[in-house]
C-alpha positions, 0 to 999 in steps of 0.5 A: 212333305219337305222340299227336294234338294235336287229334282230330276230332269222329268220332274223339272219339266213337270214342275216348272213346266218346260220341255226336256229340250228347253232344259238342255238348252238352259244347262248349254246356255249355262242358266241352269246348273245340273249334277250328273250322278249316273251315265242315266240320271242328271239331277238339278239342284233346287236352288239352281232352278229357284234363281233360273226362275226367279231370273225370269222376266215379270212379263212372262206371267199372264194373270188369268184376268189380263188372259180373259182381256186379251182373249176379248180383245182378239175376239173383238178385233176379229168381228170388227169390219174394217173399212177395207172389208165394207168396200170388199163386200160392196163390191162384190155385192156389185159384181153379183148384180151385174 
């Protein structure tokens, strides 16, 4: 199947994983170009879509392995008891015993 020359806003959203409001914000900011072909249809040239996508910083891309590491770090942080939480637990136990 050949690559499209242009995409509708709906197809662009689906292909690039963005919302309609985001597309219109990008258009308003001049970061994306579009052609209005009728009163109800807007097309985004594929070269404009690729240029926008290529302009995104590589830090926005999160590899699966990195995502797994982030989740593990968050779980560890949640399950780690801090000195403050240990002291608070001791205080609560002391109050219950008195």
